[in-house]
C-alpha positions in Angstrom: -108.3 84.9 146.9 -108.6 85.6 143.1 -110.5 83.6 140.5 -107.5 81.6 139.2 -106.4 80.6 142.7 -109.9 79.4 143.6 -110.1 77.3 140.5 -106.6 75.9 141.0 -107.6 74.6 144.5 -110.9 73.4 143.1 -109.0 71.3 140.5 -106.7 69.9 143.2 -109.7 68.9 145.3 -111.5 67.2 142.4 -108.3 65.3 141.6 -107.9 64.1 145.2 -111.6 63.0 145.3 -111.3 60.9 142.1 -107.9 59.5 143.2 -109.5 56.4 144.5 -108.5 53.9 141.8 -104.6 52.6 139.9 -101.3 51.7 141.3 -98.1 53.5 142.2 -97.1 55.8 139.4 -94.0 55.0 137.4 -92.6 58.6 137.6 -89.9 60.2 135.5 -86.5 58.6 135.0 -84.5 59.0 138.3 -80.9 60.0 138.0 -80.3 58.7 141.5 -76.8 58.1 142.7 -75.4 55.1 144.6 -76.8 54.7 148.1 -79.2 57.6 147.7 -82.8 57.0 148.9 -86.2 58.6 148.3 -89.7 57.8 149.5 -92.8 58.1 147.3 -96.3 58.4 148.7 -98.9 57.9 146.0 -102.6 57.7 145.4 -104.3 56.9 142.0 -107.5 56.2 140.2 -108.4 54.5 136.9 -110.3 51.9 135.0 -109.3 49.0 132.8 -111.2 46.7 130.5 -110.8 43.0 131.4 -111.9 39.5 130.2 -113.7 37.5 132.8 -114.3 33.7 132.6 -114.4 30.6 134.7 -116.9 28.1 136.2 -119.9 28.2 138.4 -120.7 24.9 140.1 -119.9 22.3 137.4 -120.8 24.6 134.5 -118.8 27.0 132.5 -119.4 30.7 132.9 -120.2 32.5 129.7 -117.1 34.7 129.0 -117.6 38.3 129.7 -115.9 41.6 128.8 -116.1 43.9 131.8 -114.7 47.2 133.1 -112.8 47.1 136.4 -111.9 50.1 138.5 -109.1 49.9 141.0 -108.0 52.0 144.0 -104.5 52.0 145.3 -102.7 53.9 148.1 -99.0 53.0 148.2 -95.6 54.0 149.5 -92.5 53.2 147.5 -88.9 53.3 148.9 -86.3 53.7 146.2 -82.6 52.9 146.7 -79.6 53.6 144.4 -77.5 50.5 143.8 -75.2 52.5 141.5 -75.3 55.8 139.7 -78.4 55.8 137.5 -79.4 52.2 138.7 -82.0 51.9 141.4 -84.4 49.4 142.8 -87.5 49.9 144.9 -90.2 48.1 147.0 -93.7 49.3 147.4 -96.4 48.6 150.0 -99.9 49.8 150.3 -103.6 49.0 150.1 -105.6 48.2 146.9 -109.2 47.6 145.9 -110.7 46.3 142.6 -114.4 46.9 141.8 -116.0 45.0 139.0 -119.5 45.2 140.3 -122.2 42.6 140.7 -122.2 40.0 137.9 -125.2 37.7 137.2 -123.8 34.3 136.3 -125.6 32.0 133.9 -124.9 28.4 132.8 -126.8 26.9 129.9 -129.2 29.9 130.1 -130.1 29.2 133.7 -129.3 31.8 136.4 -126.8 30.7 139.0 -127.2 33.8 141.1 -125.2 37.0 141.4 -121.5 37.1 142.2 -120.4 40.2 144.0 -117.1 41.5 142.8 -117.0 44.7 144.8 -113.7 44.1 146.4 -112.6 45.3 149.8 -109.3 47.0 150.4 -106.5 44.4 150.5 -102.7 44.2 150.7 -100.7 45.6 147.9 -96.9 44.9 147.5 -94.5 45.2 144.7 -90.8 45.3 143.6 -89.2 47.1 140.7 -86.0 48.7 139.3 -84.9 51.3 136.8 -81.8 52.1 134.8 -81.2 55.6 133.3 -78.9 56.1 130.3 -76.0 58.5 130.4 -76.9 61.8 128.9 -75.3 62.7 125.6 -73.1 65.8 125.3 -75.7 67.4 123.0 -78.7 66.5 125.1 -77.4 66.7 128.7 -80.9 67.7 130.0 -82.6 64.7 128.4 -83.1 61.6 130.6 -84.1 58.2 129.2 -84.9 55.4 131.5 -86.0 51.7 131.4 -88.1 50.4 134.3 -89.6 47.0 135.2 -92.1 46.4 138.0 -94.2 43.5 139.5 -97.1 44.2 141.8 -99.6 41.9 143.5 -102.7 42.6 145.5 -104.9 40.2 147.4 -108.3 41.1 148.8 -111.7 39.8 149.8 -114.8 40.0 147.6 -118.4 39.2 148.5 -118.1 35.6 149.5 -114.6 35.0 148.3 -111.1 36.2 147.4 -109.4 37.9 144.5 -105.7 37.7 143.6 -104.2 40.0 141.0 -100.7 40.1 139.4 -99.7 43.3 137.6 -96.5 43.6 135.5 -95.1 46.9 134.1 -92.3 47.5 131.6 -91.7 51.0 130.5 -89.4 53.2 128.4 -89.6 56.8 129.5 -88.0 60.1 128.4 -87.9 63.3 130.4 -86.5 66.8 130.1 -84.8 68.3 133.2 -86.0 71.9 133.4 -84.5 72.7 136.8 -87.6 72.5 139.2 -89.9 71.0 136.6 -89.4 67.6 134.9 -92.1 66.7 132.3 -91.9 63.2 131.0 -93.7 60.7 128.8 -93.2 57.1 127.7 -94.7 53.8 126.5 -95.7 51.0 128.8 -96.5 47.3 128.5 -98.7 46.3 131.4 -100.3 42.9 131.4 -102.6 42.2 134.4 -103.7 38.7 135.4 -105.8 37.5 138.3 -107.8 34.7 139.9 -111.1 34.8 141.9 -112.9 32.4 144.1 -116.3 33.2 145.5 -119.9 32.1 146.1 -123.0 33.4 144.3 -126.1 34.6 146.0 -127.6 31.2 145.2 -124.9 29.5 147.3 -123.1 28.1 144.3 -119.3 28.2 144.2 -117.7 30.2 141.3 -114.0 30.5 140.3 -112.1 31.6 137.3 -109.7 34.2 135.9 -109.4 37.8 135.1 -107.1 39.1 132.3 -106.5 42.5 130.9 -107.7 43.0 127.3 -105.2 45.6 126.3 -101.6 45.6 127.5 -99.8 48.4 125.7 -100.3 52.1 126.5 -98.7 55.4 127.1 -97.9 57.5 130.2 -97.3 61.2 130.6 -96.7 63.4 133.6 -94.7 66.1 135.3 -92.8 66.4 138.6 -92.2 69.7 140.3 -89.6 70.3 143.0 -91.0 72.4 145.8 -87.7 72.2 147.7 -84.5 70.2 147.2 -86.0 67.3 149.1 -89.7 67.4 148.4 -91.4 67.0 145.0 -94.9 66.6 143.8 -96.0 64.5 140.8 -99.0 64.2 138.6 -99.2 61.3 136.1 -101.8 60.1 133.6 -101.9 56.7 132.0 -103.8 55.4 129.0 -104.2 51.6 128.6 -107.6 50.9 127.0 -109.0 53.2 129.7 -107.5 56.2 131.4 -106.1 56.5 134.9 -104.5 59.3 137.0 -102.3 59.3 140.0 -100.8 61.8 142.4 -97.6 61.5 144.2 -95.4 63.2 146.9 -91.7 62.4 146.8 -89.4 62.9 149.7 -85.7 62.7 149.0 -84.4 60.8 152.0 -80.6 60.5 152.4 -79.2 62.4 149.4 -79.8 65.3 147.0 -82.5 64.9 144.3 -80.8 65.2 140.9 -81.7 68.7 139.7 -79.5 71.4 138.5 -80.5 74.0 141.1 -78.8 71.9 143.8 -75.3 72.9 142.6 -74.2 76.5 141.9 -72.8 77.4 138.5 -69.1 78.1 138.2 -67.9 81.6 137.3 -66.9 82.5 133.8 -63.4 81.8 132.6 -60.6 84.1 133.7 -60.4 86.8 131.1 -56.8 87.9 131.8 -54.1 86.3 129.6 -51.8 83.9 131.5 -48.9 85.6 133.0 -46.4 82.8 132.1 -46.4 79.5 130.5 -46.8 76.6 133.0 -43.6 74.9 134.1 -44.5 71.2 133.6 -41.3 69.6 132.6 -40.7 68.3 136.1 -44.2 66.9 136.6 -45.7 63.7 135.5 -45.0 62.8 131.9 -47.7 64.7 129.9 -46.9 63.3 126.5 -50.2 61.6 126.5 -52.0 65.0 126.3 -52.3 64.9 122.6 -54.6 67.1 120.6 -56.8 64.1 120.0 -57.8 64.2 123.6 -60.0 67.2 122.9 -62.2 67.2 119.7 -60.9 70.1 117.7 -63.0 69.4 114.5 -64.6 72.8 114.8 -61.3 74.6 114.3 -61.7 74.4 110.6 -64.6 76.9 110.6 -63.7 79.4 107.8 -66.3 82.1 108.8 -64.3 83.6 111.7 -60.7 84.9 111.9 -57.8 82.6 112.5 -55.1 84.1 114.7 -51.8 82.4 114.4 -50.8 82.5 118.1 -52.4 80.5 120.9 -52.5 83.6 123.2 -54.4 85.6 120.5 -56.9 82.8 120.0 -57.4 82.7 123.8 -58.0 86.4 123.9 -60.7 86.1 121.3 -62.3 83.3 123.2 -62.3 85.3 126.4 -64.0 88.3 124.7 -66.7 86.0 123.2 -67.4 84.4 126.6 -67.9 87.9 128.1 -70.6 88.4 125.3 -72.2 85.0 126.0 -71.2 83.6 122.7 -70.0 80.3 124.0 -70.1 78.3 120.7 -67.7 80.7 119.0 -65.5 81.0 122.1 -65.1 77.2 122.2 -63.7 77.3 118.6 -61.0 79.8 119.5 -60.1 77.9 122.7 -59.8 74.7 120.7 -57.6 76.5 118.2 -55.4 77.7 121.1 -55.3 74.1 122.4 -54.2 72.8 119.0 -51.3 75.2 119.2 -50.4 74.7 122.8 -51.9 71.6 124.4 -49.9 72.0 127.6 -51.3 75.4 128.5 -53.3 74.8 131.6 -55.3 78.1 131.3 -56.3 77.3 127.7 -57.7 74.0 128.8 -59.4 75.4 131.9 -61.1 78.2 129.9 -62.2 75.7 127.2 -63.7 73.5 129.9 -65.6 76.3 131.6 -66.9 77.6 128.2 -68.2 74.1 127.4 -69.8 74.0 130.9 -71.5 77.4 130.4 -72.7 76.1 127.0 -74.3 73.2 128.9 -72.1 70.6 127.2 -71.3 68.9 130.5 -69.8 65.8 129.0 -67.2 67.7 127.0 -66.6 70.0 130.0 -65.9 67.0 132.3 -63.4 65.6 129.8 -61.6 69.0 129.5 -61.5 69.6 133.2 -60.0 66.1 133.7 -57.2 67.1 131.3 -56.7 70.4 133.1 -56.4 68.5 136.4 -53.6 66.5 135.0 -51.9 69.7 133.8 -52.3 71.4 137.2 -53.1 68.8 139.9 -53.2 71.3 142.7 -55.5 73.9 141.2 -58.5 74.1 143.5 -61.0 75.6 141.1 -60.4 72.9 138.5 -61.3 70.2 140.9 -64.3 72.2 142.1 -65.7 72.6 138.6 -64.9 69.0 137.7 -67.2 68.2 140.5 -69.9 70.5 139.0 -69.6 68.8 135.6 -69.9 65.3 137.1 -72.9 66.5 139.1 -74.7 67.8 136.1 -74.2 64.4 134.4 -75.7 62.6 137.4 -72.3 61.2 138.6 -72.7 62.2 142.2 -70.0 59.8 143.4 -67.4 61.3 141.1 -68.6 64.8 142.0 -68.2 64.1 145.7 -64.7 62.7 145.0 -63.7 65.9 143.2 -65.0 68.1 146.1 -63.2 66.0 148.7 -60.0 66.6 146.7 -60.8 70.4 146.9 -60.9 70.1 150.7 -57.5 68.3 150.7 -56.1 71.3 149.0 -58.2 74.0 150.7 -59.8 72.7 153.9 -61.8 75.9 154.4 -63.4 76.0 150.9 -67.0 76.9 151.6 -68.4 75.7 148.3 -67.0 72.2 148.5 -68.0 72.0 152.2 -71.6 73.0 151.4 -71.9 70.7 148.4 -70.6 67.7 150.3 -72.9 68.5 153.2 -75.8 68.5 150.8 -74.7 65.1 149.6 -74.4 63.8 153.2 -70.7 63.1 152.4 
């Protein structure tokens, strides 16, 4: 075992040893689809400054500013209500340790109140909504989450009851297997305690977090399509760290490697114009359905025929110059908006350029032009999948099987989706 490997395992062991104190991590925005489920197992550690006040006997406790450490072990089950909208419930064990506090009233010692809590019951509920990715930033995920947690445990001679709220805005970048993320969080914590000092005097009061706003940052790595690991750090007046293991239970985790890329557009010119006069009225397929603003680029040639523009586009795709290819395809579309092959090649160039939103729109137009083309439905499913619309992706792949019951790609994709 080399030096780097030894140190990597040493760091992991150290993290696990200190992971004895904060709650379930918030995690990156989850592009979960309807009815998908995943299970998170998490452990965390951290410290938080709090305000502590109350009464001892009939006297008021002098208000104190203290540092509390917490320990949480939790499991969280997440369920997709709709595409990009999920809810979850968490259960676990938690412990808060404030230490031994000597209480005084009017300068007279009332004994020591032990606030070294035992492990108690932790539960919580939450939800998250993830915005649709933009066409220019299809790999960027932005999510809003809200969570309520409560834990109740024994302290020396009494009980402690803590309410913890969390509201966060998070952003993440989907980098295939790795998803780094960061965000801001508002996390007020409130609690009550009741106990007895070493002098036998009853004490009660409240615990309240001193600082409620903070930041979070972390990363999640997919070891397989169903299992991911997560490391998250949080800074709210004091720092905390948490580790998580995510099991995707019931559906594919939304990462790009789960779906294969479509092939490049067909480079051969179309043999014939499509015969569409007898099909559904296609007068609605106006040029405005596809944004052709880029066709006024003066820096590249402007062939006068749609077929010539398409040939230029095909050659540029072969060179990997997708931006320029899209310009030629859009010019061809402006000249011949009913040419299925033009629209299909434009859609696939947009897909290869990772503009999945535009690709989906173009594939939808191509489907209307040629409703029985298997590849168009197949790649429409890919575009929806990249956008996190798993329900629409499955619908497109089911249509593929209606047209081609033995299509291996559609069968494999639907099997991965448990459809």
